[in-house]
C-alpha positions as CSV (number, residue, x, y, z in Angstrom):
1,M,88.5,-31.3,32.1
2,S,86.9,-29.7,35.1
3,K,83.3,-28.5,35.1
4,D,84.5,-24.8,35.2
5,A,86.8,-25.4,32.3
6,E,84.1,-27.0,30.3
7,Q,81.8,-24.0,30.9
8,I,84.5,-21.5,29.9
9,K,85.2,-23.5,26.7
10,K,81.5,-23.5,25.8
11,L,81.3,-19.8,26.5
12,L,84.3,-19.1,24.2
13,E,82.7,-21.1,21.4
14,I,79.4,-19.2,21.8
15,V,81.2,-15.8,21.7
16,E,83.3,-17.0,18.7
17,Y,80.1,-17.9,16.9
18,M,78.4,-14.6,17.7
19,L,81.4,-12.5,16.6
20,Q,81.8,-14.5,13.4
21,N,78.1,-13.9,12.6
22,G,78.0,-10.1,13.1
23,A,78.0,-9.3,16.8
24,D,79.7,-6.0,17.5
25,P,82.8,-6.6,19.8
26,E,82.9,-2.9,20.6
27,I,79.3,-2.5,21.8
28,Q,78.9,-0.7,25.1
29,D,76.3,-1.0,27.9
30,N,74.6,2.0,29.6
31,D,77.7,2.5,31.7
32,G,80.0,2.7,28.7
33,Q,81.6,-0.7,29.4
34,S,82.5,-3.1,26.5
35,P,82.5,-6.9,26.5
36,Y,86.3,-6.8,26.8
37,S,86.2,-4.7,30.0
38,L,83.6,-6.9,31.6
39,A,85.2,-10.2,30.7
40,K,86.9,-11.8,33.6
41,N,88.6,-14.7,31.8
42,T,92.0,-13.9,30.2
43,I,91.4,-16.2,27.2
44,L,88.0,-14.5,26.6
45,K,89.8,-11.1,26.7
46,K,92.3,-12.3,24.1
47,L,89.3,-13.4,21.9
48,F,88.0,-9.8,21.8
49,D,91.5,-8.3,21.4
50,G,92.2,-10.7,18.5
51,Y,88.9,-10.1,16.8
52,L,89.6,-6.3,16.8
53,S,93.2,-6.6,15.7
54,Y,92.3,-8.2,12.4
55,N,90.3,-5.2,11.3
56,Q,92.9,-2.8,12.7
57,D,95.6,-4.5,10.5
58,F,93.7,-3.6,7.4
59,Q,92.4,-0.2,8.6
60,A,96.1,0.8,8.9
61,L,96.5,0.1,5.1
62,L,93.9,2.7,4.3
63,D,95.0,5.3,6.9
64,E,98.7,5.1,5.8
65,E,97.9,4.8,2.1
66,E,100.5,2.0,1.8
67,M,100.8,-0.3,-1.2
68,T,97.8,1.5,-2.9
69,D,97.2,0.6,-6.5
70,L,93.8,2.2,-7.2
71,T,92.4,5.7,-7.1
72,I,88.7,6.3,-6.9
73,K,87.9,10.0,-7.3
74,N,90.7,11.5,-5.2
75,M,91.1,8.7,-2.7
76,K,93.8,6.0,-2.9
77,C,92.9,2.4,-2.0
78,H,93.6,-1.3,-2.8
79,K,92.1,-3.0,-5.7
80,L,92.1,-6.4,-4.0
81,I,90.2,-5.2,-1.0
82,V,87.4,-3.2,-2.7
83,E,86.9,-5.9,-5.4
84,V,86.6,-8.7,-2.9
85,R,84.3,-6.6,-0.6
86,T,81.9,-5.8,-3.4
87,G,82.3,-8.5,-6.0
88,K,82.7,-5.7,-8.6
89,K,85.7,-4.8,-10.8
90,A,87.7,-1.7,-9.9
91,E,86.7,0.0,-13.1
92,E,83.0,-0.4,-12.2
93,L,83.6,1.2,-8.8
94,Q,85.5,4.1,-10.3
95,E,82.6,4.7,-12.7
96,F,80.0,4.3,-9.9
97,F,81.6,6.8,-7.6
98,T,82.0,9.5,-10.3
99,K,78.3,10.3,-9.5
100,K,78.8,10.1,-5.7
101,T,80.1,12.6,-3.2
102,S,83.5,12.4,-1.5
103,E,81.6,11.8,1.8
104,E,79.8,8.8,0.3
105,L,83.1,7.4,-1.0
106,K,84.7,7.8,2.4
107,L,81.8,6.0,4.1
108,F,82.3,3.1,1.6
109,L,86.0,2.9,2.1
110,D,85.7,3.0,5.9
111,W,83.3,0.1,5.6
112,A,85.4,-1.8,3.1
113,Y,88.5,-1.7,5.4
114,G,86.5,-2.8,8.5
115,K,86.1,0.5,10.3
116,R,83.2,0.9,12.6
117,V,80.5,2.8,10.6
118,D,77.2,4.1,12.0
119,F,74.8,3.5,9.1
120,T,71.8,5.9,9.0
121,D,71.1,5.2,5.3
122,V,72.2,2.0,3.4
123,T,71.0,3.2,0.0
124,L,74.6,3.6,-1.2
125,F,75.4,0.0,-0.4
126,K,72.1,-1.3,-1.9
127,E,73.1,0.4,-5.2
128,L,76.3,-1.6,-5.1
129,G,74.3,-4.8,-4.6
130,I,75.0,-5.0,-0.9
131,E,71.7,-5.5,0.8
132,D,72.9,-5.4,4.4
133,P,76.4,-3.9,5.0
134,H,76.1,-4.6,8.7
135,K,76.3,-8.4,8.1
136,K,79.0,-8.3,5.3
137,H,82.1,-8.2,7.4
138,L,85.8,-7.8,6.3
139,R,86.8,-11.1,8.1
140,L,84.1,-12.9,6.0
141,D,85.2,-11.5,2.7
142,L,89.0,-11.4,2.8
143,P,89.3,-15.2,3.3
144,K,88.0,-15.6,-0.2
145,L,91.4,-14.3,-1.4
146,Y,93.0,-17.4,0.2
147,E,91.4,-19.5,-2.6
148,D,92.2,-17.0,-5.4
149,E,95.5,-18.4,-6.8
150,S,95.2,-16.2,-9.9
151,T,96.0,-12.9,-8.0
152,K,98.7,-14.2,-5.6
153,D,101.9,-12.3,-6.4
154,F,104.4,-13.6,-3.8
155,T,106.1,-17.0,-3.0
156,L,107.2,-18.2,0.4
157,L,109.8,-20.9,-0.1
158,V,109.6,-23.5,2.7
159,H,112.1,-26.4,2.4
160,N,111.2,-27.7,-1.1
161,E,107.7,-26.4,-1.1
162,K,106.3,-23.1,-2.5
163,I,103.4,-21.4,-0.8
164,K,101.7,-18.7,-2.8
165,V,100.3,-15.6,-1.1
166,H,99.3,-12.0,-1.7
167,K,101.9,-9.3,-0.8
168,L,99.1,-7.1,0.5
169,I,98.1,-9.7,3.1
170,L,101.7,-10.2,4.2
171,Y,102.2,-6.4,4.4
172,A,99.0,-5.8,6.4
173,R,99.6,-8.6,8.9
174,S,103.3,-9.0,9.4
175,E,105.7,-6.2,10.5
176,L,108.6,-8.2,9.1
177,F,107.1,-8.4,5.6
178,K,106.0,-4.8,5.8
179,G,109.6,-3.7,6.3
180,M,110.8,-5.9,3.5
181,F,108.2,-4.5,1.0
182,Q,108.9,-0.9,2.1
183,A,112.5,-1.5,1.2
184,T,111.8,-3.2,-2.2
185,M,108.5,-3.9,-3.8
186,E,110.2,-5.9,-6.6
187,T,110.7,-8.9,-4.3
188,E,108.6,-11.8,-5.6
189,Q,109.8,-14.6,-3.3
190,V,111.7,-15.2,-0.1
191,Q,113.1,-18.3,1.7
192,D,111.7,-19.0,5.1
193,Y,114.5,-19.3,7.6
194,T,112.5,-20.2,10.6
195,N,113.2,-23.9,10.0
196,K,109.5,-24.7,10.7
197,S,107.6,-27.5,9.0
198,V,105.7,-26.9,5.8
199,K,102.5,-27.7,7.7
200,T,103.2,-25.0,10.2
201,L,103.8,-22.4,7.6
202,Q,100.8,-23.4,5.6
203,A,98.7,-23.1,8.8
204,L,100.3,-19.6,9.4
205,V,99.5,-18.4,5.9
206,K,95.9,-19.6,6.0
207,Y,95.6,-17.9,9.4
208,L,96.8,-14.6,7.9
209,Y,93.8,-14.6,5.6
210,T,91.1,-16.2,7.8
211,D,92.1,-15.2,11.3
212,M,91.3,-18.8,12.1
213,L,93.5,-21.7,13.1
214,D,92.5,-24.9,11.4
215,E,90.7,-27.2,13.8
216,S,92.9,-30.1,12.8
217,I,96.0,-28.3,14.2
218,E,96.4,-29.9,17.7
219,D,99.9,-31.3,17.6
220,P,101.8,-29.6,20.5
221,Q,105.0,-29.3,18.3
222,I,103.1,-27.4,15.5
223,L,101.4,-25.2,18.1
224,E,104.9,-24.4,19.6
225,E,106.2,-23.7,16.1
226,L,103.3,-21.4,15.4
227,K,104.2,-19.4,18.5
228,D,107.7,-19.0,17.3
229,A,106.6,-18.1,13.8
230,N,104.1,-15.6,15.2
231,D,107.0,-13.8,16.9
232,Y,109.5,-14.1,14.0
233,Y,107.1,-12.6,11.5
234,Q,106.0,-10.0,14.0
235,L,102.3,-10.4,13.8
236,N,100.0,-8.1,15.8
237,P,100.8,-8.9,19.4
238,K,97.0,-8.9,20.1
239,S,96.3,-11.2,17.1
240,M,93.9,-14.2,17.3
241,M,96.9,-16.5,16.9
242,T,97.8,-16.2,20.6
243,Y,94.1,-16.8,21.4
244,W,93.8,-20.0,19.3
245,I,97.1,-21.4,20.6
246,E,96.3,-20.8,24.2
247,K,92.8,-22.2,23.8
248,R,94.1,-25.4,22.2
249,E,96.8,-25.8,24.8
250,T,94.4,-25.2,27.7
251,Y,91.4,-27.4,26.6
252,N,93.0,-30.2,24.5
C-alpha cells in the first residue's frame, strides 16, 4: 500500500470513529460548507453519504407513517423504535406524554427517529432517563434489535437456513421488502432467490441493523455477492454498504 493510501485509510478510520461517537456529519463552517462538500476523496464522501442515509431510512418511516403500531397522544409511531431508544415500554411512554405538549412529543419523536434536533432544553429527555440526548444516537440504539430474537417477526429462507429479522428493519432499509409489505403485511417468510451464500445474507442482515460490515468479511467473492444483494434488495443507493465494500476492495 502506498504512503498516500495508508494516510487516506487512517483518515477514514478516524472519521469513522468520530461519527460513531457523536460527531455531527452535517456541521457547517462559517462559509456554510459541510465536511461532505470539503472532502476531496471519493471514499470519504461515501462515508458521509452513508452515515446520513441510515438516519434518512428511518426518518422516512415517521414522515410517511408507514407500518405504525403505536399512537402517543395524536401521533403515530413505531413501538420497536421508541422502546429501544428509551428503554421504556410503550405504555409508559403513552402515560408520560399525556402530561406533555404536542410540541414536546414532536421533539421527542424527531430525536427518536434520528432527525437533527437543536436542543435548547434537555429537561424532557432527563425526565425520560436520558441524560444526554446528543450522545444517544439512533445508529447506536437500533443495533440492539439485532440481538433481540423475541421480537423478530419475519424469516428469510436461505438454502436450508432460516434468518430471523424484524419486518420494520427490512421495510425501512429495502425498497424491495417495502413493496412486498405494502402489498401484504401477512407475509411471515420469504425464500431468498439471489443464490447467495448463507454467510453473505447473514452479513447483509446484520448490516441492515448496524450499518456496519463485519470486519471478518474480506473474501472477494462475498464482497461481490454483497454488491449484488445490495442492488437486488434495493438498498439506499447512498448506503454505507457501498462505502464498506469499496474500502475493503481498495485497501485489502
